[in-house]
C-alpha positions in Angstrom: 0.7 -165.2 48.4 0.7 -167.2 45.1 1.2 -165.2 42.0 1.2 -166.1 38.3 3.6 -164.1 36.1 2.8 -163.8 32.4 5.9 -162.7 30.7 8.7 -163.5 28.3 11.7 -164.9 30.3 15.3 -165.8 29.3 16.7 -167.3 27.1 14.4 -165.0 25.1 16.5 -162.0 24.0 14.3 -159.1 24.9 14.6 -156.3 27.4 11.3 -157.3 29.0 12.6 -160.9 29.5 15.7 -159.6 31.2 13.6 -157.3 33.4 11.3 -160.2 34.3 14.1 -162.4 35.4 15.4 -159.8 37.9 11.8 -159.0 38.9 11.1 -162.7 39.7 14.1 -163.0 42.0 13.2 -159.7 43.8 9.6 -160.6 44.3 10.3 -164.1 45.4 12.8 -162.7 48.0 10.0 -160.5 49.3 8.0 -163.6 50.1 5.7 -164.0 47.0 5.4 -167.4 45.4 5.8 -166.9 41.6 4.6 -169.4 39.0 5.4 -168.9 35.3 3.1 -171.1 33.2 3.9 -169.4 30.0 7.6 -170.3 30.1 8.3 -172.7 27.2 4.7 -172.1 25.8 4.3 -171.4 22.1 2.9 -167.9 21.4 -0.9 -167.6 21.6 -2.0 -165.7 18.5 -5.7 -165.1 19.2 -8.2 -164.5 21.9 -9.7 -167.9 21.2 -6.4 -169.7 21.7 -5.9 -167.8 25.0 -9.4 -168.7 26.2 -8.7 -172.4 25.6 -5.3 -172.1 27.4 -7.0 -170.4 30.4 -9.8 -173.0 30.5 -7.4 -175.9 30.6 -5.9 -174.6 33.9 -7.2 -174.3 37.5 -6.9 -170.8 39.0 -8.5 -171.4 42.3 -5.3 -171.2 44.4 -3.9 -168.1 42.6 -4.2 -164.8 44.3 -2.9 -162.5 41.6 -2.0 -162.8 37.9 0.5 -160.2 36.8 1.6 -159.6 33.3 4.6 -157.8 31.7 3.0 -156.0 28.7 5.1 -154.6 25.9 7.5 -155.3 23.0 4.5 -155.7 20.7 3.7 -159.1 22.2 0.2 -160.4 22.1 0.3 -163.6 24.3 0.2 -161.9 27.7 -2.5 -159.4 26.5 -4.7 -162.2 25.2 -4.4 -164.3 28.4 -5.2 -161.3 30.6 -8.2 -160.6 28.5 -9.4 -164.2 28.7 -9.0 -164.1 32.5 -10.8 -160.8 32.8 -13.8 -162.4 31.1 -14.1 -165.1 33.8 -17.0 -164.7 36.3 -14.7 -166.0 39.1 -11.0 -165.1 38.7 -7.9 -164.0 40.5 -6.9 -160.3 40.8 -5.4 -159.1 37.6 -2.5 -156.7 37.2 0.1 -155.6 34.6 3.3 -153.6 34.3 3.0 -151.7 31.1 6.4 -151.2 29.6 5.4 -149.2 26.5 2.8 -146.7 27.6 0.7 -144.9 26.4 -0.6 -148.1 24.9 -0.8 -151.7 26.2 0.0 -153.7 23.0 0.2 -151.2 20.0 0.0 -154.0 17.3 -3.4 -155.0 15.9 -5.2 -157.6 18.0 -7.6 -158.8 15.2 -6.1 -162.1 13.8 -7.1 -161.2 10.2 -5.6 -157.7 10.4 -2.4 -159.0 12.1 -1.8 -161.4 9.2 -2.0 -158.5 6.8 0.1 -156.2 9.0 2.8 -158.9 9.1 3.3 -159.1 5.3 6.9 -157.8 5.0 6.7 -157.0 1.3 4.0 -154.4 1.7 5.2 -150.8 0.8 5.9 -148.7 3.9 3.1 -146.2 3.2 0.6 -149.1 2.7 1.7 -150.7 6.0 1.3 -147.4 7.9 -2.1 -146.8 6.3 -3.3 -150.3 7.4 -1.9 -149.7 10.9 -3.9 -146.5 11.2 -7.0 -148.2 9.7 -7.2 -151.0 12.3 -5.9 -149.0 15.2 -9.4 -147.9 16.6 -10.3 -151.6 17.2 -6.9 -152.2 18.9 -7.3 -149.1 21.1 -10.9 -150.2 22.0 -9.5 -153.7 23.1 -6.7 -152.0 25.1 -9.1 -149.7 26.9 -11.5 -152.5 27.7 -8.8 -154.6 29.3 -7.2 -151.6 31.1 -10.5 -150.9 32.8 -11.0 -154.5 33.8 -7.5 -154.8 35.5 -7.4 -154.5 39.3 -4.0 -152.7 39.1 -1.6 -151.2 36.6 2.0 -150.3 37.1 4.4 -148.2 34.9 8.1 -147.5 35.4 7.9 -143.7 35.2 5.5 -140.9 36.1 5.5 -139.8 32.4 4.4 -143.2 31.4 1.7 -143.3 34.1 0.3 -139.9 33.0 0.3 -140.8 29.3 -1.3 -144.2 29.9 -4.0 -142.9 32.1 -5.0 -140.3 29.6 -5.0 -142.6 26.6 -6.8 -145.5 28.3 -9.2 -143.0 29.9 -8.5 -144.2 33.4 -9.4 -142.2 36.5 -6.7 -140.3 38.4 -4.5 -142.5 40.7 -5.4 -145.7 38.8 -1.8 -146.3 37.7 1.0 -146.8 40.2 4.6 -146.0 39.5 7.4 -148.4 40.6 10.7 -147.5 38.9 12.9 -150.0 37.1 14.9 -151.9 39.6 18.7 -151.7 39.7 21.2 -154.4 40.8 23.1 -153.7 44.0 26.5 -153.5 42.3 29.9 -152.5 43.7 30.5 -149.3 41.7 33.9 -149.1 40.0 35.8 -145.8 40.2 35.7 -143.8 37.0 38.5 -144.5 34.6 41.2 -141.8 33.9 39.7 -138.9 32.1 41.8 -139.4 28.9 40.4 -140.7 26.7 36.8 -140.1 27.5 35.1 -143.5 27.0 31.6 -143.5 25.7 29.4 -146.7 25.6 26.3 -147.6 23.6 24.8 -150.6 25.3 21.6 -152.5 24.4 20.1 -154.6 21.7 21.4 -153.5 18.3 18.7 -152.9 15.7 17.2 -150.1 13.7 15.3 -147.7 16.0 18.0 -147.4 18.6 19.5 -144.4 16.7 23.1 -145.9 16.9 23.8 -144.4 13.5 23.1 -141.0 14.9 25.8 -141.5 17.5 28.3 -142.7 14.9 27.4 -139.7 12.7 27.8 -137.3 15.6 31.2 -138.7 16.4 32.2 -138.3 12.7 30.9 -134.7 12.7 32.9 -133.9 15.8 36.0 -135.4 14.2 35.4 -133.2 11.1 34.7 -130.0 13.1 37.1 -130.3 16.0 39.6 -133.1 15.3 41.8 -132.4 18.4 38.8 -132.7 20.6 37.5 -135.8 18.9 40.9 -137.5 19.3 40.2 -137.6 23.0 37.1 -139.9 22.8 36.6 -143.6 22.3 33.3 -145.3 21.6 32.3 -148.9 22.4 29.1 -150.3 20.8 28.0 -153.3 22.8 24.9 -155.4 23.0 22.8 -158.3 21.6 22.8 -159.1 17.9 20.4 -162.0 17.5 19.4 -162.4 13.8 15.8 -161.5 14.5 16.7 -158.1 15.9 20.0 -157.3 14.2 18.8 -158.1 10.7 16.0 -156.6 8.8 15.0 -157.4 5.2 18.0 -158.1 3.0 20.5 -156.0 4.8 22.3 -156.5 8.1 21.9 -153.5 10.3 25.1 -154.4 12.1 27.1 -154.6 8.8 25.6 -151.2 7.9 26.9 -149.7 11.1 30.4 -151.1 10.5 30.4 -149.6 7.0 29.3 -146.3 8.4 32.1 -146.3 10.9 34.6 -147.1 8.2 33.3 -144.4 5.8 33.7 -141.8 8.5 37.3 -142.9 9.3 36.4 -143.9 12.9 37.8 -147.4 13.0 40.5 -146.5 15.5 38.0 -144.9 17.8 35.1 -147.4 17.7 35.3 -150.8 19.2 32.7 -153.6 19.4 31.6 -155.9 22.2 28.8 -158.1 21.0 26.6 -160.7 22.6 28.3 -160.4 26.0 27.4 -162.5 29.0 25.2 -160.7 31.6 27.9 -161.4 34.2 30.3 -159.2 32.1 27.9 -156.2 31.9 28.9 -154.4 35.1 32.6 -154.6 34.3 32.0 -153.3 30.8 30.0 -150.3 32.0 32.6 -149.6 34.7 35.3 -149.3 32.0 33.5 -146.3 30.5 32.6 -142.8 31.7 29.2 -142.2 30.1 26.5 -144.3 28.4 24.9 -142.8 25.3 21.4 -143.9 24.3 20.4 -142.1 21.1 17.0 -143.8 20.6 14.5 -142.6 18.0 10.7 -143.1 18.3 9.2 -145.2 15.6 7.4 -143.1 12.9 4.9 -145.8 12.4 4.0 -146.1 16.1 3.8 -142.3 16.3 0.7 -142.5 14.1 -1.0 -144.4 17.0 0.4 -142.6 20.0 3.5 -141.7 22.0 5.7 -144.5 23.4 6.8 -143.4 26.8 8.6 -146.4 28.3 12.1 -146.5 29.7 15.2 -148.7 29.1 16.9 -151.6 30.8 20.2 -150.2 29.5 19.6 -147.0 31.4 18.9 -149.0 34.5 22.2 -150.7 34.1 23.9 -147.3 33.9 22.3 -146.1 37.1 23.2 -149.3 38.9 26.9 -149.0 37.7 27.0 -145.3 38.8 27.4 -143.9 35.3 25.8 -140.9 33.7 23.8 -141.0 30.5 23.5 -138.8 27.4 20.2 -139.7 25.9 17.7 -138.5 23.4 14.3 -137.2 24.6 12.6 -140.3 23.2 10.4 -142.4 25.4 10.5 -141.2 29.1 14.3 -140.8 29.1 14.2 -137.1 30.0 12.5 -138.0 33.3 15.0 -140.8 34.0 17.9 -138.4 33.7 16.2 -135.5 35.5 17.9 -136.6 38.8 21.1 -134.9 37.7 22.5 -138.2 36.3 22.8 -137.1 32.6 21.7 -134.9 29.8 19.0 -135.1 27.1 18.9 -133.8 23.5 16.2 -133.8 20.9 16.0 -137.2 19.2 17.4 -137.3 15.7 19.2 -134.0 16.2 22.8 -134.9 15.3 24.0 -131.3 15.8 22.7 -131.3 19.3 24.2 -134.8 20.0 27.5 -133.6 18.7 27.4 -130.5 21.0 26.6 -132.8 24.0 29.6 -135.0 23.2 31.8 -131.9 22.9 30.6 -130.5 26.2 31.6 -133.7 28.0 35.1 -133.5 26.5 35.4 -129.8 27.4 33.9 -130.1 30.8 34.8 -133.5 32.2 33.7 -132.5 35.7 30.2 -133.2 34.6 31.1 -136.9 34.4 31.8 -136.9 38.1 28.5 -135.0 38.9 26.5 -137.5 36.8 28.2 -140.5 38.4 27.5 -139.3 41.9 23.8 -138.6 41.1 23.5 -142.1 39.4 24.9 -143.8 42.6 22.4 -141.9 44.8 19.5 -143.0 42.5 20.7 -146.6 42.4 20.5 -146.7 46.2 16.8 -145.8 46.0 16.0 -148.3 43.3 17.8 -151.5 44.2 15.9 -154.6 43.2 15.3 -155.7 46.9 13.4 -152.5 47.5 11.6 -152.9 44.2 10.5 -156.4 45.1 9.2 -155.2 48.5 7.3 -152.5 46.8 5.6 -155.0 44.4 4.9 -157.4 47.2 3.1 -154.6 49.1 1.2 -153.6 45.9 0.1 -157.2 45.3 -1.0 -157.5 48.9 -3.2 -154.4 48.5 -4.8 -156.0 45.4 -5.3 -159.3 47.2 -7.2 -157.4 49.9 -9.2 -155.6 47.3 -7.6 -152.2 48.0 -6.6 -151.0 44.6 -4.7 -147.8 43.9 -7.9 -146.0 42.7 -9.7 -146.8 46.0 -6.8 -145.7 48.1 -6.4 -142.4 46.2 -10.1 -141.5 46.2 -10.8 -142.6 49.8 -13.5 -145.0 48.7 -14.1 -148.2 50.6 -12.3 -151.2 49.1 -14.1 -153.6 46.9 -14.6 -157.1 48.0 -11.9 -159.5 46.9 -12.7 -161.7 44.0 -13.2 -165.4 44.6 -10.4 -167.2 42.9 -10.6 -170.2 40.7 -7.4 -172.8 40.7 -3.7 -173.6 40.2 -2.4 -173.3 36.6 
């Protein structure tokens, strides 16, 4: 089978690019030939540009085109839409990383230029986003109904996406985020308890909530707080770590100093991927205090998951996470604890509980190891290969679930 992948890929610093790199290796190992024609391509900012890009390529020997949709990116969305408009085309599929929507950001070129003006007041920007959202939602639903297959990483995401895109039951398949087959390190000694925030460092990840919770714990129960160490680790590329005039990273450092936590907080920035397993293994619990965007909340509920959480599972470590996105589902296997996003009191209580009842660290770790065995990337690659084979034969998820006869496979056009 020959498949075209539409996705960001390293060296781009995004969670979807990291996911796609592991995905490519796993799917290729399962016997699928993967082409990546967008790699090195400048972003396509309109449907017209995508139509030209598609017309310049031959799709006749391509069986399936699969896109990784999310992160507010338009290129993959526009290319899929251009392919969907062709009378003769390959089968089309997508993994939706940010359900309950496909793209979220305005797809009209005029409105996207207005939406991107950074000096607009916050309320004006939000009002514009709400104003143009019906058109974006219409474009998303139109594409969703033209795709031959859709995948999400969680059941929560599948349910929300199906409802918002008005898709029939069983139309969306769930294939969880893959995990690397790591050799799990034993848990460190229980004193001190070592907490880890890991992921890209920018506003919206709620890292300031974690710092504030640690500061509140130190103020309320200093003897308990003395038994904890926090590491903040992750990517700090200027485009994600800086916003407007102020460095988010510098603001975090100032917050740590103001709360007197310098001796308890360490930093490990821009680490190499090869060092990630060892870093996670040096800690007891990962903490992911994400907050949902208020602006995006005006347009729907983002119910994706996290690459950092997948790393924790692979490394056999439990997670304390907010209930943002679909995190509550991801730690429902006994591998962690969730608290209401933005609730610093609840997060402080969760940290205190780990310190008072360190046995929960062992329980979470064992559950994470069991979950990792179910989700290793080789199994994930095999699941995707089987899914693509069903699309190639014209047996989509909807037909299988409903018992309807499969549709005839589309005649394909040529090689990109």
